[in-house]
N, C-alpha and C positions, 0 to 999 in steps of 0.2 A: 635600127643605127641610124637610118636616113632621117626619121621623124625625131630620135634626139637632138641631132646635127640641125635641123631647124628649129626646133626647141630652141637650143642654145645660142642661136643666132640669132633670131626673136628678141629674148629674155637678153641677150647683149646690146641690143637694138634701143630695147627698151630702158634700160640703164644707163644709156648715153646721154639720153636728155632729162632728168630728175623732174626737173620743172612741168613737166607737162606730161608725167606717167602716173598721174594720181589714179587710181582705179585700173589703170590699164595691165599692171604686172598681174594680180589677183585673177583679172576676168579673162587674160590670156591663160595662165595657167589653168582654169578651172575648164576655161572654152576647147581647148587644146586638148585636154586628157578626153573631155565628152565627147568632142570631136571623133576622136581617134576610137573609144570605144566603141561610137555608135555606127563608126563603118570604114574606118583609114580616114580620116579626113582632119586630121590634128592641127594642119597648116590653117584651115578653115575656120575651122573651132575656134583658134587661138586668135584670127584676127574677129570674130565675130565676138567675141569674148572681150576683147581689149577694147572696142568700139562702144558695145553695151555696159562696162567697168567705166568707162571716160564719162558716158550718159550718165551713170548714176552719181559718180562722183559730182559732174558739175552740177547735176540737180540738187543734190544735199546740200552743197557749197551755197548756192542759191536761197536757199529754203534756210540754212543758217544767217543767212543776209538779212535777209526780209524780217526772220524772228529778232536778229538784233537791232535791226530798225525800229521794229514796231517798239522794243523795250526800250528803246532811247526817246521813242516819240518823236522819232523824225521821218517823214516819207520820201522817196524817191521815186521819181518815175522812170521805168525802164520803158 
């Protein structure tokens, strides 16, 4: 029961700021389930999953941006 409450609270916080939640929600759900199954560490798994999901979403966005710049013939120095 406690883990369900913690997951609900984490999702509530994640949905409170949708602009910065790209990748976090899916990662938190997957990480929470994996952490719970691996040893009842659902909260730790959810936090790690959120961080990994955000990293992957930012990486994909960066790659899309670079591809668009290459297609348009522009170069941007980051």
